[in-house]
All heavy atoms as a GROMACS GRO file, in nm:
protein
  625
    1MET      N    1   3.927   4.736  -6.268
    1MET     CA    2   4.012   4.636  -6.208
    1MET      C    3   4.156   4.677  -6.235
    1MET      O    4   4.191   4.717  -6.346
    1MET     CB    5   3.984   4.499  -6.269
    1MET     CG    6   4.068   4.390  -6.210
    1MET     SD    7   4.012   4.227  -6.259
    1MET     CE    8   3.865   4.212  -6.162
    2ASP      N    9   4.234   4.669  -6.131
    2ASP     CA   10   4.376   4.704  -6.141
    2ASP      C   11   4.450   4.626  -6.033
    2ASP      O   12   4.396   4.603  -5.925
    2ASP     CB   13   4.394   4.854  -6.119
    2ASP     CG   14   4.527   4.906  -6.170
    2ASP    OD1   15   4.632   4.851  -6.133
    2ASP    OD2   16   4.526   5.003  -6.246
    3LEU      N   17   4.572   4.587  -6.063
    3LEU     CA   18   4.654   4.520  -5.962
    3LEU      C   19   4.694   4.616  -5.850
    3LEU      O   20   4.719   4.574  -5.738
    3LEU     CB   21   4.781   4.462  -6.025
    3LEU     CG   22   4.765   4.330  -6.097
    3LEU    CD1   23   4.897   4.291  -6.164
    3LEU    CD2   24   4.720   4.220  -6.003
    4SER      N   25   4.697   4.745  -5.881
    4SER     CA   26   4.741   4.845  -5.784
    4SER      C   27   4.629   4.882  -5.688
    4SER      O   28   4.531   4.948  -5.726
    4SER     CB   29   4.789   4.970  -5.858
    4SER     OG   30   4.809   5.077  -5.766
    5SER      N   31   4.644   4.844  -5.563
    5SER     CA   32   4.542   4.880  -5.463
    5SER      C   33   4.539   5.031  -5.441
    5SER      O   34   4.434   5.086  -5.408
    5SER     CB   35   4.565   4.805  -5.332
    5SER     OG   36   4.695   4.829  -5.283
    6LYS      N   37   4.652   5.099  -5.461
    6LYS     CA   38   4.653   5.244  -5.449
    6LYS      C   39   4.568   5.309  -5.558
    6LYS      O   40   4.491   5.401  -5.530
    6LYS     CB   41   4.795   5.300  -5.456
    6LYS     CG   42   4.796   5.452  -5.439
    6LYS     CD   43   4.929   5.514  -5.467
    6LYS     CE   44   4.931   5.663  -5.452
    6LYS     NZ   45   4.812   5.740  -5.485
    7GLN      N   46   4.580   5.263  -5.680
    7GLN     CA   47   4.500   5.318  -5.789
    7GLN      C   48   4.350   5.294  -5.763
    7GLN      O   49   4.267   5.380  -5.788
    7GLN     CB   50   4.540   5.256  -5.924
    7GLN     CG   51   4.680   5.290  -5.967
    7GLN     CD   52   4.700   5.437  -5.999
    7GLN    OE1   53   4.607   5.515  -6.003
    7GLN    NE2   54   4.823   5.476  -6.019
    8ILE      N   55   4.319   5.176  -5.713
    8ILE     CA   56   4.179   5.145  -5.681
    8ILE      C   57   4.129   5.236  -5.569
    8ILE      O   58   4.018   5.290  -5.576
    8ILE     CB   59   4.162   4.997  -5.645
    8ILE    CG1   60   4.192   4.908  -5.767
    8ILE    CG2   61   4.022   4.969  -5.590
    8ILE    CD1   62   4.102   4.931  -5.886
    9ALA      N   63   4.210   5.256  -5.466
    9ALA     CA   64   4.171   5.344  -5.355
    9ALA      C   65   4.147   5.487  -5.405
    9ALA      O   66   4.048   5.552  -5.366
    9ALA     CB   67   4.276   5.343  -5.246
   10ASP      N   68   4.234   5.536  -5.493
   10ASP     CA   69   4.215   5.670  -5.550
   10ASP      C   70   4.085   5.676  -5.630
   10ASP      O   71   4.009   5.772  -5.620
   10ASP     CB   72   4.334   5.707  -5.640
   10ASP     CG   73   4.462   5.732  -5.563
   10ASP    OD1   74   4.458   5.744  -5.439
   10ASP    OD2   75   4.568   5.740  -5.630
   11GLY      N   76   4.060   5.572  -5.709
   11GLY     CA   77   3.938   5.567  -5.788
   11GLY      C   78   3.814   5.562  -5.700
   11GLY      O   79   3.713   5.628  -5.728
   12LEU      N   80   3.820   5.484  -5.593
   12LEU     CA   81   3.706   5.475  -5.500
   12LEU      C   82   3.677   5.610  -5.434
   12LEU      O   83   3.560   5.644  -5.413
   12LEU     CB   84   3.731   5.368  -5.395
   12LEU     CG   85   3.725   5.224  -5.444
   12LEU    CD1   86   3.773   5.127  -5.336
   12LEU    CD2   87   3.584   5.188  -5.490
   13SER      N   88   3.781   5.685  -5.405
   13SER     CA   89   3.761   5.819  -5.348
   13SER      C   90   3.686   5.908  -5.447
   13SER      O   91   3.595   5.982  -5.408
   13SER     CB   92   3.896   5.884  -5.315
   13SER     OG   93   3.957   5.818  -5.208
   14THR      N   94   3.723   5.900  -5.573
   14THR     CA   95   3.655   5.979  -5.676
   14THR      C   96   3.510   5.935  -5.692
   14THR      O   97   3.420   6.018  -5.701
   14THR     CB   98   3.731   5.968  -5.810
   14THR    OG1   99   3.864   6.015  -5.792
   14THR    CG2  100   3.662   6.048  -5.919
   15VAL      N  101   3.488   5.805  -5.696
   15VAL     CA  102   3.352   5.751  -5.709
   15VAL      C  103   3.265   5.799  -5.592
   15VAL      O  104   3.151   5.842  -5.610
   15VAL     CB  105   3.355   5.597  -5.718
   15VAL    CG1  106   3.216   5.537  -5.700
   15VAL    CG2  107   3.416   5.552  -5.849
   16ASP      N  108   3.321   5.792  -5.472
   16ASP     CA  109   3.248   5.836  -5.353
   16ASP      C  110   3.219   5.985  -5.359
   16ASP      O  111   3.106   6.028  -5.332
   16ASP     CB  112   3.329   5.801  -5.228
   16ASP     CG  113   3.254   5.833  -5.101
   16ASP    OD1  114   3.138   5.789  -5.087
   16ASP    OD2  115   3.312   5.903  -5.014
   17TYR      N  116   3.319   6.065  -5.396
   17TYR     CA  117   3.303   6.210  -5.405
   17TYR      C  118   3.192   6.247  -5.504
   17TYR      O  119   3.113   6.337  -5.478
   17TYR     CB  120   3.435   6.274  -5.447
   17TYR     CG  121   3.425   6.422  -5.471
   17TYR    CD1  122   3.421   6.512  -5.364
   17TYR    CD2  123   3.420   6.473  -5.600
   17TYR    CE1  124   3.410   6.648  -5.386
   17TYR    CE2  125   3.409   6.609  -5.623
   17TYR     CZ  126   3.405   6.696  -5.516
   17TYR     OH  127   3.394   6.831  -5.538
   18LEU      N  128   3.186   6.175  -5.615
   18LEU     CA  129   3.086   6.204  -5.718
   18LEU      C  130   2.950   6.141  -5.688
   18LEU      O  131   2.852   6.169  -5.756
   18LEU     CB  132   3.136   6.155  -5.854
   18LEU     CG  133   3.260   6.227  -5.908
   18LEU    CD1  134   3.310   6.159  -6.034
   18LEU    CD2  135   3.230   6.375  -5.934
   19GLY      N  136   2.944   6.056  -5.586
   19GLY     CA  137   2.818   5.992  -5.548
   19GLY      C  138   2.770   5.889  -5.649
   19GLY      O  139   2.650   5.863  -5.659
   20LEU      N  140   2.861   5.828  -5.722
   20LEU     CA  141   2.824   5.730  -5.824
   20LEU      C  142   2.788   5.598  -5.758
   20LEU      O  143   2.853   5.554  -5.663
   20LEU     CB  144   2.938   5.711  -5.924
   20LEU     CG  145   2.983   5.838  -5.995
   20LEU    CD1  146   3.105   5.811  -6.080
   20LEU    CD2  147   2.870   5.896  -6.078
   21LYS      N  148   2.685   5.534  -5.809
   21LYS     CA  149   2.636   5.410  -5.748
   21LYS      C  150   2.651   5.288  -5.838
   21LYS      O  151   2.628   5.176  -5.793
   21LYS     CB  152   2.488   5.425  -5.710
   21LYS     CG  153   2.460   5.542  -5.618
   21LYS     CD  154   2.524   5.523  -5.484
   21LYS     CE  155   2.490   5.639  -5.391
   21LYS     NZ  156   2.584   5.657  -5.285
   22ASN      N  157   2.685   5.306  -5.963
   22ASN     CA  158   2.688   5.194  -6.057
   22ASN      C  159   2.830   5.159  -6.102
   22ASN      O  160   2.851   5.107  -6.211
   22ASN     CB  161   2.600   5.225  -6.179
   22ASN     CG  162   2.653   5.343  -6.260
   22ASN    OD1  163   2.730   5.423  -6.210
   22ASN    ND2  164   2.607   5.354  -6.383
   23ILE      N  165   2.927   5.184  -6.016
   23ILE     CA  166   3.067   5.155  -6.048
   23ILE      C  167   3.126   5.068  -5.938
   23ILE      O  168   3.108   5.095  -5.819
   23ILE     CB  169   3.150   5.285  -6.060
   23ILE    CG1  170   3.101   5.365  -6.180
   23ILE    CG2  171   3.298   5.254  -6.074
   23ILE    CD1  172   3.170   5.497  -6.197
   24ARG      N  173   3.192   4.964  -5.980
   24ARG     CA  174   3.262   4.876  -5.886
   24ARG      C  175   3.409   4.871  -5.927
   24ARG      O  176   3.441   4.839  -6.041
   24ARG     CB  177   3.202   4.736  -5.891
   24ARG     CG  178   3.259   4.644  -5.786
   24ARG     CD  179   3.183   4.515  -5.784
   24ARG     NE  180   3.262   4.415  -5.855
   24ARG     CZ  181   3.221   4.294  -5.881
   24ARG    NH1  182   3.101   4.256  -5.846
   24ARG    NH2  183   3.299   4.209  -5.942
   25LEU      N  184   3.498   4.905  -5.837
   25LEU     CA  185   3.642   4.900  -5.862
   25LEU      C  186   3.702   4.790  -5.776
   25LEU      O  187   3.672   4.780  -5.658
   25LEU     CB  188   3.708   5.034  -5.831
   25LEU     CG  189   3.653   5.156  -5.906
   25LEU    CD1  190   3.724   5.282  -5.861
   25LEU    CD2  191   3.665   5.138  -6.055
   26VAL      N  192   3.788   4.709  -5.837
   26VAL     CA  193   3.842   4.591  -5.769
   26VAL      C  194   3.993   4.586  -5.791
   26VAL      O  195   4.040   4.602  -5.903
   26VAL     CB  196   3.777   4.462  -5.826
   26VAL    CG1  197   3.834   4.339  -5.760
   26VAL    CG2  198   3.627   4.467  -5.813
   27SER      N  199   4.065   4.559  -5.684
   27SER     CA  200   4.208   4.535  -5.695
   27SER      C  201   4.230   4.385  -5.714
   27SER      O  202   4.211   4.306  -5.621
   27SER     CB  203   4.280   4.583  -5.568
   27SER     OG  204   4.419   4.558  -5.580
   28ALA      N  205   4.263   4.347  -5.837
   28ALA     CA  206   4.278   4.205  -5.870
   28ALA      C  207   4.347   4.190  -6.006
   28ALA      O  208   4.364   4.288  -6.078
   28ALA     CB  209   4.142   4.136  -5.872
   29ASP      N  210   4.381   4.069  -6.040
   29ASP     CA  211   4.441   4.035  -6.169
   29ASP      C  212   4.328   4.011  -6.268
   29ASP      O  213   4.243   3.923  -6.247
   29ASP     CB  214   4.526   3.909  -6.153
   29ASP     CG  215   4.596   3.866  -6.280
   29ASP    OD1  216   4.560   3.912  -6.390
   29ASP    OD2  217   4.687   3.783  -6.270
   30PHE      N  218   4.327   4.085  -6.378
   30PHE     CA  219   4.218   4.073  -6.475
   30PHE      C  220   4.206   3.931  -6.531
   30PHE      O  221   4.098   3.890  -6.572
   30PHE     CB  222   4.237   4.172  -6.592
   30PHE     CG  223   4.340   4.130  -6.692
   30PHE    CD1  224   4.304   4.050  -6.800
   30PHE    CD2  225   4.472   4.167  -6.680
   30PHE    CE1  226   4.398   4.008  -6.892
   30PHE    CE2  227   4.567   4.127  -6.771
   30PHE     CZ  228   4.530   4.047  -6.878
   31GLN      N  229   4.314   3.857  -6.530
   31GLN     CA  230   4.310   3.722  -6.587
   31GLN      C  231   4.221   3.628  -6.506
   31GLN      O  232   4.183   3.521  -6.554
   31GLN     CB  233   4.450   3.665  -6.600
   31GLN     CG  234   4.534   3.743  -6.701
   31GLN     CD  235   4.671   3.688  -6.718
   31GLN    OE1  236   4.689   3.592  -6.793
   31GLN    NE2  237   4.768   3.745  -6.648
   32GLN      N  238   4.185   3.670  -6.384
   32GLN     CA  239   4.100   3.588  -6.298
   32GLN      C  240   3.952   3.617  -6.315
   32GLN      O  241   3.868   3.554  -6.250
   32GLN     CB  242   4.140   3.607  -6.151
   32GLN     CG  243   4.286   3.579  -6.123
   32GLN     CD  244   4.329   3.440  -6.169
   32GLN    OE1  245   4.262   3.342  -6.144
   32GLN    NE2  246   4.442   3.433  -6.238
   33ILE      N  247   3.917   3.713  -6.403
   33ILE     CA  248   3.777   3.746  -6.424
   33ILE      C  249   3.706   3.625  -6.483
   33ILE      O  250   3.755   3.561  -6.575
   33ILE     CB  251   3.763   3.865  -6.521
   33ILE    CG1  252   3.818   3.991  -6.456
   33ILE    CG2  253   3.617   3.886  -6.561
   33ILE    CD1  254   3.822   4.110  -6.551
   34ASP      N  255   3.589   3.595  -6.428
   34ASP     CA  256   3.506   3.487  -6.481
   34ASP      C  257   3.360   3.530  -6.475
   34ASP      O  258   3.330   3.645  -6.442
   34ASP     CB  259   3.530   3.356  -6.407
   34ASP     CG  260   3.499   3.365  -6.259
   34ASP    OD1  261   3.420   3.454  -6.217
   34ASP    OD2  262   3.551   3.281  -6.184
   35GLU      N  263   3.271   3.439  -6.506
   35GLU     CA  264   3.128   3.472  -6.513
   35GLU      C  265   3.070   3.519  -6.379
   35GLU      O  266   2.965   3.581  -6.376
   35GLU     CB  267   3.046   3.356  -6.569
   35GLU     CG  268   3.057   3.227  -6.493
   35GLU     CD  269   3.183   3.145  -6.524
   35GLU    OE1  270   3.250   3.169  -6.625
   35GLU    OE2  271   3.215   3.058  -6.443
   36SER      N  272   3.139   3.492  -6.268
   36SER     CA  273   3.089   3.537  -6.138
   36SER      C  274   3.088   3.690  -6.128
   36SER      O  275   3.018   3.746  -6.043
   36SER     CB  276   3.170   3.477  -6.024
   36SER     OG  277   3.301   3.532  -6.020
   37TYR      N  278   3.163   3.759  -6.213
   37TYR     CA  279   3.163   3.905  -6.215
   37TYR      C  280   3.042   3.961  -6.290
   37TYR      O  281   3.017   4.080  -6.287
   37TYR     CB  282   3.291   3.958  -6.281
   37TYR     CG  283   3.412   3.951  -6.192
   37TYR    CD1  284   3.485   3.834  -6.180
   37TYR    CD2  285   3.453   4.062  -6.119
   37TYR    CE1  286   3.597   3.827  -6.098
   37TYR    CE2  287   3.564   4.056  -6.037
   37TYR     CZ  288   3.635   3.937  -6.026
   37TYR     OH  289   3.744   3.931  -5.944
   38GLY      N  290   2.972   3.875  -6.361
   38GLY     CA  291   2.857   3.920  -6.439
   38GLY      C  292   2.900   3.967  -6.576
   38GLY      O  293   3.013   3.945  -6.620
   39LYS      N  294   2.806   4.033  -6.645
   39LYS     CA  295   2.832   4.086  -6.779
   39LYS      C  296   2.869   4.233  -6.769
   39LYS      O  297   2.828   4.303  -6.676
   39LYS     CB  298   2.709   4.070  -6.868
   39LYS     CG  299   2.669   3.926  -6.895
   39LYS     CD  300   2.758   3.865  -6.998
   39LYS     CE  301   2.706   3.726  -7.037
   39LYS     NZ  302   2.779   3.671  -7.148
   40PHE      N  303   2.944   4.279  -6.866
   40PHE     CA  304   2.992   4.417  -6.869
   40PHE      C  305   2.934   4.492  -6.988
   40PHE      O  306   2.929   4.438  -7.099
   40PHE     CB  307   3.145   4.421  -6.878
   40PHE     CG  308   3.214   4.358  -6.761
   40PHE    CD1  309   3.250   4.224  -6.766
   40PHE    CD2  310   3.242   4.431  -6.647
   40PHE    CE1  311   3.314   4.164  -6.658
   40PHE    CE2  312   3.305   4.371  -6.539
   40PHE     CZ  313   3.342   4.238  -6.544
   41ASP      N  314   2.894   4.616  -6.966
   41ASP     CA  315   2.853   4.703  -7.076
   41ASP      C  316   2.976   4.762  -7.145
   41ASP      O  317   2.973   4.786  -7.265
   41ASP     CB  318   2.766   4.818  -7.025
   41ASP     CG  319   2.634   4.768  -6.970
   41ASP    OD1  320   2.575   4.678  -7.032
   41ASP    OD2  321   2.590   4.819  -6.865
   42TYR      N  322   3.080   4.786  -7.069
   42TYR     CA  323   3.204   4.842  -7.123
   42TYR      C  324   3.323   4.768  -7.064
   42TYR      O  325   3.326   4.741  -6.943
   42TYR     CB  326   3.219   4.990  -7.084
   42TYR     CG  327   3.108   5.077  -7.134
   42TYR    CD1  328   3.002   5.110  -7.051
   42TYR    CD2  329   3.109   5.127  -7.264
   42TYR    CE1  330   2.899   5.190  -7.095
   42TYR    CE2  331   3.006   5.206  -7.310
   42TYR     CZ  332   2.901   5.238  -7.225
   42TYR     OH  333   2.799   5.316  -7.269
   43ILE      N  334   3.420   4.740  -7.149
   43ILE     CA  335   3.549   4.688  -7.105
   43ILE      C  336   3.654   4.780  -7.165
   43ILE      O  337   3.663   4.795  -7.287
   43ILE     CB  338   3.572   4.542  -7.149
   43ILE    CG1  339   3.471   4.450  -7.081
   43ILE    CG2  340   3.716   4.500  -7.118
   43ILE    CD1  341   3.480   4.304  -7.126
   44LEU      N  342   3.728   4.846  -7.078
   44LEU     CA  343   3.834   4.936  -7.121
   44LEU      C  344   3.968   4.874  -7.081
   44LEU      O  345   3.990   4.846  -6.963
   44LEU     CB  346   3.819   5.073  -7.056
   44LEU     CG  347   3.682   5.138  -7.070
   44LEU    CD1  348   3.676   5.265  -6.987
   44LEU    CD2  349   3.652   5.167  -7.215
   45PHE      N  350   4.054   4.856  -7.177
   45PHE     CA  351   4.185   4.798  -7.152
   45PHE      C  352   4.286   4.888  -7.219
   45PHE      O  353   4.322   4.870  -7.334
   45PHE     CB  354   4.189   4.655  -7.208
   45PHE     CG  355   4.290   4.569  -7.143
   45PHE    CD1  356   4.264   4.508  -7.021
   45PHE    CD2  357   4.413   4.548  -7.201
   45PHE    CE1  358   4.357   4.429  -6.959
   45PHE    CE2  359   4.508   4.469  -7.140
   45PHE     CZ  360   4.479   4.409  -7.019
   46HIS      N  361   4.328   4.990  -7.145
   46HIS     CA  362   4.403   5.101  -7.205
   46HIS      C  363   4.553   5.092  -7.179
   46HIS      O  364   4.598   5.086  -7.065
   46HIS     CB  365   4.349   5.233  -7.150
   46HIS     CG  366   4.417   5.352  -7.203
   46HIS    ND1  367   4.417   5.384  -7.337
   46HIS    CD2  368   4.490   5.448  -7.141
   46HIS    CE1  369   4.487   5.496  -7.355
   46HIS    NE2  370   4.531   5.535  -7.237
   47GLY      N  371   4.630   5.091  -7.287
   47GLY     CA  372   4.775   5.107  -7.280
   47GLY      C  373   4.852   4.990  -7.223
   47GLY      O  374   4.964   5.009  -7.174
   48VAL      N  375   4.797   4.872  -7.226
   48VAL     CA  376   4.863   4.756  -7.165
   48VAL      C  377   4.884   4.643  -7.265
   48VAL      O  378   4.982   4.570  -7.258
   48VAL     CB  379   4.781   4.704  -7.044
   48VAL    CG1  380   4.845   4.585  -6.980
   48VAL    CG2  381   4.761   4.815  -6.943
   49PHE      N  382   4.794   4.631  -7.360
   49PHE     CA  383   4.788   4.513  -7.448
   49PHE      C  384   4.922   4.482  -7.514
   49PHE      O  385   4.960   4.365  -7.525
   49PHE     CB  386   4.680   4.535  -7.554
   49PHE     CG  387   4.635   4.409  -7.622
   49PHE    CD1  388   4.544   4.324  -7.561
   49PHE    CD2  389   4.683   4.376  -7.747
   49PHE    CE1  390   4.501   4.209  -7.624
   49PHE    CE2  391   4.641   4.261  -7.810
   49PHE     CZ  392   4.550   4.177  -7.748
   50SER      N  393   4.996   4.580  -7.557
   50SER     CA  394   5.118   4.557  -7.635
   50SER      C  395   5.234   4.501  -7.552
   50SER      O  396   5.326   4.443  -7.607
   50SER     CB  397   5.164   4.685  -7.704
   50SER     OG  398   5.199   4.783  -7.609
   51TRP      N  399   5.230   4.514  -7.422
   51TRP     CA  400   5.344   4.467  -7.343
   51TRP      C  401   5.313   4.352  -7.248
   51TRP      O  402   5.396   4.315  -7.165
   51TRP     CB  403   5.412   4.583  -7.270
   51TRP     CG  404   5.328   4.665  -7.178
   51TRP    CD1  405   5.261   4.779  -7.209
   51TRP    CD2  406   5.303   4.642  -7.039
   51TRP    NE1  407   5.195   4.827  -7.098
   51TRP    CE2  408   5.221   4.744  -6.992
   51TRP    CE3  409   5.344   4.543  -6.949
   51TRP    CZ2  410   5.178   4.752  -6.861
   51TRP    CZ3  411   5.300   4.551  -6.818
   51TRP    CH2  412   5.219   4.655  -6.776
   52ILE      N  413   5.194   4.294  -7.260
   52ILE     CA  414   5.165   4.174  -7.182
   52ILE      C  415   5.190   4.050  -7.269
   52ILE      O  416   5.188   4.059  -7.392
   52ILE     CB  417   5.022   4.175  -7.125
   52ILE    CG1  418   4.917   4.186  -7.236
   52ILE    CG2  419   5.006   4.286  -7.022
   52ILE    CD1  420   4.774   4.176  -7.188
   53PRO      N  421   5.215   3.934  -7.208
   53PRO     CA  422   5.240   3.813  -7.286
   53PRO      C  423   5.119   3.774  -7.372
   53PRO      O  424   5.005   3.811  -7.342
   53PRO     CB  425   5.265   3.706  -7.179
   53PRO     CG  426   5.285   3.777  -7.051
   53PRO     CD  427   5.224   3.912  -7.064
   54VAL      N  428   5.145   3.699  -7.476
   54VAL     CA  429   5.040   3.657  -7.568
   54VAL      C  430   4.927   3.584  -7.495
   54VAL      O  431   4.810   3.604  -7.525
   54VAL     CB  432   5.098   3.569  -7.681
   54VAL    CG1  433   4.988   3.507  -7.765
   54VAL    CG2  434   5.191   3.652  -7.768
   55VAL      N  435   4.961   3.501  -7.397
   55VAL     CA  436   4.856   3.429  -7.323
   55VAL      C  437   4.762   3.528  -7.253
   55VAL      O  438   4.641   3.507  -7.249
   55VAL     CB  439   4.917   3.327  -7.225
   55VAL    CG1  440   4.993   3.393  -7.111
   55VAL    CG2  441   4.810   3.234  -7.171
   56ALA      N  442   4.816   3.637  -7.200
   56ALA     CA  443   4.732   3.739  -7.135
   56ALA      C  444   4.653   3.818  -7.239
   56ALA      O  445   4.537   3.852  -7.216
   56ALA     CB  446   4.818   3.833  -7.052
   57GLN      N  447   4.713   3.846  -7.355
   57GLN     CA  448   4.640   3.912  -7.463
   57GLN      C  449   4.520   3.827  -7.505
   57GLN      O  450   4.409   3.879  -7.523
   57GLN     CB  451   4.730   3.935  -7.584
   57GLN     CG  452   4.837   4.038  -7.562
   57GLN     CD  453   4.932   4.048  -7.679
   57GLN    OE1  454   4.935   3.963  -7.769
   57GLN    NE2  455   5.013   4.154  -7.680
   58ASN      N  456   4.543   3.698  -7.518
   58ASN     CA  457   4.432   3.608  -7.554
   58ASN      C  458   4.324   3.609  -7.447
   58ASN      O  459   4.205   3.601  -7.478
   58ASN     CB  460   4.484   3.467  -7.578
   58ASN     CG  461   4.564   3.457  -7.706
   58ASN    OD1  462   4.546   3.536  -7.799
   58ASN    ND2  463   4.653   3.361  -7.712
   59ARG      N  464   4.364   3.617  -7.321
   59ARG     CA  465   4.266   3.620  -7.211
   59ARG      C  466   4.180   3.746  -7.220
   59ARG      O  467   4.059   3.741  -7.196
   59ARG     CB  468   4.337   3.610  -7.075
   59ARG     CG  469   4.242   3.606  -6.959
   59ARG     CD  470   4.159   3.477  -6.957
   59ARG     NE  471   4.061   3.485  -6.850
   59ARG     CZ  472   3.931   3.465  -6.867
   59ARG    NH1  473   3.883   3.430  -6.984
   59ARG    NH2  474   3.849   3.477  -6.765
   60VAL      N  475   4.241   3.860  -7.254
   60VAL     CA  476   4.165   3.984  -7.273
   60VAL      C  477   4.056   3.963  -7.377
   60VAL      O  478   3.939   3.999  -7.356
   60VAL     CB  479   4.258   4.100  -7.317
   60VAL    CG1  480   4.177   4.220  -7.364
   60VAL    CG2  481   4.353   4.139  -7.207
   61LEU      N  482   4.092   3.902  -7.489
   61LEU     CA  483   3.996   3.881  -7.597
   61LEU      C  484   3.888   3.781  -7.555
   61LEU      O  485   3.770   3.799  -7.590
   61LEU     CB  486   4.068   3.835  -7.723
   61LEU     CG  487   4.170   3.935  -7.778
   61LEU    CD1  488   4.244   3.876  -7.897
   61LEU    CD2  489   4.106   4.068  -7.813
   62GLU      N  490   3.924   3.679  -7.479
   62GLU     CA  491   3.825   3.583  -7.428
   62GLU      C  492   3.724   3.653  -7.336
   62GLU      O  493   3.603   3.628  -7.344
   62GLU     CB  494   3.893   3.471  -7.351
   62GLU     CG  495   3.973   3.375  -7.436
   62GLU     CD  496   4.059   3.282  -7.352
   62GLU    OE1  497   4.058   3.292  -7.227
   62GLU    OE2  498   4.128   3.199  -7.413
   63ILE      N  499   3.775   3.737  -7.249
   63ILE     CA  500   3.687   3.810  -7.156
   63ILE      C  501   3.590   3.897  -7.234
   63ILE      O  502   3.469   3.899  -7.205
   63ILE     CB  503   3.770   3.893  -7.056
   63ILE    CG1  504   3.844   3.800  -6.960
   63ILE    CG2  505   3.683   3.993  -6.982
   63ILE    CD1  506   3.954   3.869  -6.880
   64CYS      N  507   3.639   3.965  -7.335
   64CYS     CA  508   3.551   4.049  -7.418
   64CYS      C  509   3.446   3.963  -7.488
   64CYS      O  510   3.329   3.999  -7.491
   64CYS     CB  511   3.633   4.127  -7.520
   64CYS     SG  512   3.738   4.253  -7.446
   65ARG      N  513   3.488   3.851  -7.542
   65ARG     CA  514   3.395   3.762  -7.612
   65ARG      C  515   3.288   3.708  -7.518
   65ARG      O  516   3.170   3.705  -7.550
   65ARG     CB  517   3.472   3.647  -7.675
   65ARG     CG  518   3.383   3.545  -7.748
   65ARG     CD  519   3.456   3.418  -7.781
   65ARG     NE  520   3.490   3.349  -7.656
   65ARG     CZ  521   3.597   3.269  -7.644
   65ARG    NH1  522   3.678   3.250  -7.745
   65ARG    NH2  523   3.622   3.210  -7.529
   66ASP      N  524   3.329   3.666  -7.400
   66ASP     CA  525   3.240   3.593  -7.311
   66ASP      C  526   3.160   3.680  -7.215
   66ASP      O  527   3.051   3.641  -7.172
   66ASP     CB  528   3.320   3.492  -7.228
   66ASP     CG  529   3.387   3.386  -7.313
   66ASP    OD1  530   3.343   3.365  -7.428
   66ASP    OD2  531   3.484   3.325  -7.264
   67LEU      N  532   3.211   3.798  -7.180
   67LEU     CA  533   3.150   3.874  -7.071
   67LEU      C  534   3.093   4.010  -7.108
   67LEU      O  535   3.043   4.081  -7.021
   67LEU     CB  536   3.250   3.888  -6.955
   67LEU     CG  537   3.294   3.756  -6.892
   67LEU    CD1  538   3.392   3.781  -6.779
   67LEU    CD2  539   3.176   3.675  -6.844
   68LEU      N  540   3.098   4.047  -7.235
   68LEU     CA  541   3.032   4.170  -7.276
   68LEU      C  542   2.882   4.143  -7.294
   68LEU      O  543   2.842   4.037  -7.340
   68LEU     CB  544   3.087   4.220  -7.410
   68LEU     CG  545   3.210   4.309  -7.404
   68LEU    CD1  546   3.261   4.336  -7.545
   68LEU    CD2  547   3.182   4.440  -7.332
   69THR      N  548   2.802   4.242  -7.257
   69THR     CA  549   2.659   4.231  -7.286
   69THR      C  550   2.640   4.233  -7.437
   69THR      O  551   2.733   4.264  -7.512
   69THR     CB  552   2.582   4.348  -7.222
   69THR    OG1  553   2.634   4.471  -7.272
   69THR    CG2  554   2.589   4.345  -7.070
   70GLN      N  555   2.520   4.202  -7.483
   70GLN     CA  556   2.493   4.192  -7.626
   70GLN      C  557   2.535   4.318  -7.702
   70GLN      O  558   2.590   4.309  -7.812
   70GLN     CB  559   2.345   4.164  -7.650
   70GLN     CG  560   2.312   4.147  -7.796
   70GLN     CD  561   2.167   4.107  -7.819
   70GLN    OE1  562   2.090   4.089  -7.726
   70GLN    NE2  563   2.131   4.094  -7.944
   71ASN      N  564   2.510   4.434  -7.646
   71ASN     CA  565   2.548   4.560  -7.712
   71ASN      C  566   2.667   4.627  -7.643
   71ASN      O  567   2.688   4.747  -7.657
   71ASN     CB  568   2.429   4.656  -7.716
   71ASN     CG  569   2.318   4.604  -7.804
   71ASN    OD1  570   2.343   4.561  -7.916
   71ASN    ND2  571   2.196   4.606  -7.753
   72GLY      N  572   2.745   4.547  -7.570
   72GLY     CA  573   2.860   4.600  -7.498
   72GLY      C  574   2.971   4.645  -7.591
   72GLY      O  575   2.978   4.606  -7.707
   73VAL      N  576   3.058   4.729  -7.537
   73VAL     CA  577   3.168   4.786  -7.614
   73VAL      C  578   3.300   4.755  -7.543
   73VAL      O  579   3.313   4.776  -7.422
   73VAL     CB  580   3.152   4.940  -7.625
   73VAL    CG1  581   3.272   5.001  -7.695
   73VAL    CG2  582   3.024   4.974  -7.699
   74ALA      N  583   3.396   4.706  -7.620
   74ALA     CA  584   3.531   4.686  -7.568
   74ALA      C  585   3.623   4.788  -7.634
   74ALA      O  586   3.618   4.809  -7.756
   74ALA     CB  587   3.580   4.545  -7.600
   75TYR      N  588   3.705   4.853  -7.553
   75TYR     CA  589   3.806   4.946  -7.603
   75TYR      C  590   3.940   4.892  -7.558
   75TYR      O  591   3.971   4.889  -7.438
   75TYR     CB  592   3.782   5.087  -7.546
   75TYR     CG  593   3.891   5.184  -7.583
   75TYR    CD1  594   3.889   5.250  -7.706
   75TYR    CD2  595   3.996   5.209  -7.496
   75TYR    CE1  596   3.989   5.338  -7.740
   75TYR    CE2  597   4.097   5.298  -7.530
   75TYR     CZ  598   4.094   5.362  -7.653
   75TYR     OH  599   4.193   5.448  -7.686
   76ILE      N  600   4.018   4.846  -7.654
   76ILE     CA  601   4.151   4.792  -7.624
   76ILE      C  602   4.251   4.875  -7.700
   76ILE      O  603   4.255   4.873  -7.824
   76ILE     CB  604   4.160   4.643  -7.669
   76ILE    CG1  605   4.054   4.560  -7.600
   76ILE    CG2  606   4.300   4.589  -7.639
   76ILE    CD1  607   4.039   4.420  -7.656
   77SER      N  608   4.330   4.950  -7.627
   77SER     CA  609   4.434   5.030  -7.694
   77SER      C  610   4.566   4.956  -7.684
   77SER      O  611   4.600   4.898  -7.582
   77SER     CB  612   4.445   5.170  -7.634
   77SER     OG  613   4.495   5.164  -7.502
   78TYR      N  614   4.632   4.951  -7.794
   78TYR     CA  615   4.756   4.875  -7.806
   78TYR      C  616   4.865   4.937  -7.723
   78TYR      O  617   4.946   4.875  -7.662
   78TYR     CB  618   4.797   4.867  -7.953
   78TYR     CG  619   4.891   4.754  -7.981
   78TYR    CD1  620   4.847   4.624  -7.980
   78TYR    CD2  621   5.024   4.780  -8.009
   78TYR    CE1  622   4.932   4.520  -8.007
   78TYR    CE2  623   5.111   4.676  -8.037
   78TYR     CZ  624   5.066   4.545  -8.036
   78TYR     OH  625   5.151   4.443  -8.062
   0.00000   0.00000   0.00000
């Protein structure tokens, strides 16, 4: 998930080129993620956490708490 539709389009091209079937890329605001997206095996939040507002940081942690599968992994780089 990324706000940048260009980044998502580039990612989709790579996914298509590699023939991957288990990846979904979405252009959207991560703060809008809810249970309708399902559970995640991995949540990667790279290089953003330190410069977003505290309310958004808290939302990242809520998403990890609520939407990771039982053995899911969250990677949050500051």
